[in-house]
N, C-alpha and C positions, 0 to 999 in steps of 0.2 A: 505491499500500500504507499501511498505517497507519505511524505510525514514535514516536522515543521508545523510552527503555530499556527500559520494564516491557515495550511492547509486542515489540521485538526478542527478548527473551527470553523468548516465550509462542509466537513463529512456530513452524510446523511446515510440512512438505512437504503442498502441497496435496492429493497423492495421499491421503495418510494420514487429512487431515481431513476427504477427501469418504468414505473407507472407514471413518473412525469414525462417521460421522455416518449409514453406511447408505445410501448414496447410488450409489456405485458400489464395486468392486472394483478396487484399485492398479492393475493391468491397465487397465480399462476406464476411470478416471480417464483415463490416459497418450492413449487413441484419443480420449477426449476433448476434450481439450489439443488431438491435434493436429487434430482437427475444428471447432475455436473455437469450440466448445461453452459454455464456462468463461469467463467475466468475473470481475473482481474490482475492487470500486469505480468499472463503469461502464466498466472497459477489460480489453476480450480477453487472456485468459494462454494461451499455447502453449507453453509452456516447462516440461518434467516438472522436479519437484523447488522451482519457487517456492515461498518461503514466504511463509505468510499468517499471521495472528490470528485464530482463529474466531470472538473475544470483539467485535474492532473493526471488522474487514473484510468487507466486504456482498460476498457470495461468489453467482452465481449462474450455474445451469444450465438453459442455451436461457433466460435471461431470468426463470428461478423462482427466490426467493432460497432458500439454504439454510438447512434446519431439522433441530436436533439430532433424531437417530431415538429417538422415546418409549421404545423398549426393543429388546433383540436378542431377532428372531426365527429360529426355527429350524425348517425346515420340509422334508418328505421325500416327492417325489413320483414317482411311477410313471410316467415318461414314456411315451407309446404314440408310436408310428411315427407319422412327418410334421408333425411341430414340429420347428422350430430353437429351440434352446438359444441363446437372447441374450432380450436385453428388447426388439429389434423390429427388423425386418427390411424393410431397404429394397425388397427385391419383394413386399413385403405375403404373405408365406406365415406361416402358425401361428406361434404363438411358444409357450413354457412359461409365460409371462405371462398367456397367456389363459387357463390352466388356472385361476390365481390367484384364481377368484371368493371374494370374502367375505375376503380376507387386507386387512385394513388397511393392514400394515405396508408399506412399501417394501423388497422384497426381490432378490435376483438371484441367477442359477445359478451356483454354483461349480465352476468346470469346464466342461467341454463334451460332450454326446453329441450324435452327428449325426443329421441327419435322420431317416434309417432307425431308427439305431440306440435300444433300447427301454429300460426300465429303470429304478434308483435315480436319481436328483437330489437333491441337497442346496439347498437356495434358504436363503439368511440374508442379513440386515445388520451380520453381523458380519464384519466387514471382516480385524479381524489374524485373525480365525480359517479363511476363506476365505484368505488370503496363506500361512499355513502347511499348510493341506491342497493346494493346488493346487503348492507346491514338489516340485521331483523325489524320491523316497523319500519324501514328508512321508504320506500314508496309503496304507495297500496297498488294490485295488480287484481284485473279483473278476466275470469273464467267462463267460457262457455262447455258444459262439458254433459256428454250425451250418455245416460249410466243404463244397463239392463234394469227394466222393472219400475216399479214408481215409486220411490221410496215415502213412505206417510212421515208426517208432521212430527212425530217423536224422533224419527231419525234423524232427520235434518236438526232439530233441535240441539239432539247429543251433539251433533258433529260441528254446530256453528259455536256450542261453546267449550269444544277444545276434546280432543282423546288423546292419548298415551301412544307416542311412537317413540321406539327406539330407549324407551324410559324418561322422556319428555312430553308433557303436555303443549300440544299445538295452541297458540292463541285461536280467544274467539273470531272468529268469522261468520261471513253475512252469505246467507245462502237463501237462493229464492227460486223457483220455479217458473221456468219461461212456458213449458207445454208439456202435457204428458197425456199420450195412448197405451200403447203396448210397453212401451219405454218414455224415459222422461230426459227433456232438457232442462240444465240446472242451468243459473250463475253464481257464480262463487267468487268474490271478494276476501281477496287475501293481504295480511300482512307482513306477512313471512313466506319462505319459498324454500323448506327444504325439500330432498331429492326426490320426486316423483310422489310429491305430499297430495296431489289431489287423487291421484289413481289408489294411494296407498290407503288414505281414508275411507274411499268408497269401496275398497274391496273386504276391510273389513267388517262393513255393513253387510254384503252379501248384495250389493250394485256396483259390478266391475264398469268401470268408466272405457265403453267405447271408441269414442272421440273427447277428443279435447285441443281446445283451442284461446290462445293469450288474446283477448279484445282490447284491452288498455293496459298501460304502463303509467303509474302515476296520471298525468293530463294529457296524454297521449294517447292519440285514437287515429284509424285510419282503415274506414270499411271501404273505400274505394283503391285499396291498392293489393293488386291480386295477387297470389301464393306466388313466388319466388320471386317477386318484385323488391326493391326497394327506392327510397327517394332519403337526401339527406333533409332533415329537421331545419325549420325556418328560426329566424333569431328570436321571435316571440316563446316559441316551443321548448328552445333550450333556457331561456331565462323564465319559462311557467316550471322545466321540470329540474332545475336549480331550485328554485320556491320552495318546491314541497320537498324535499331532502335537505334546508337549509337546516 
């Protein structure tokens, strides 16, 4: 690492440096550290929280020099079925990055939608905003889910109040029935986002989810965005999104 009093003052946690440069979210940076993909001044760094001076230290990811991002980009994607919400997939499955044709900035997905879940996904290189959005309670998201059968009012009330998953109770959420015949379409409003949370909640009640799509992220919505298409956020949308997680 660099040395000297001036550089010591300027040192920051390497996750924050990577996030601000738009290379990765802080969580993704921690995974990269564990995988040995990051080096500083020629030495592999694997310890989260390692402090570096981005103006003096030579930071590389997979051998490529870290460059400051030219500017923040905010992209809203309507994720179709059959895409992984990652920057790359070791099994060779298509990822949402394959849909970012023509985007020159290096952006990454904020949070995850599973392979078969569709709907709105934000991609950005604004690491600070991404971190705030992924905090529990950081941003309300609304989903539409088709479930097997028709859950009764008592079941929906129990799920709304919170159930135990992985030893922790889920946060209260809002669930309302949109329509129901043989099967029900439901609207679920969450303020957290555990892995496969909605699918696991309804699986517990005997009403597994057959279709799931995210229709809003905080103040963001776009019913006119076709599956697989994306657009850049307007400045007004960016401002409202930042206000929502301030």
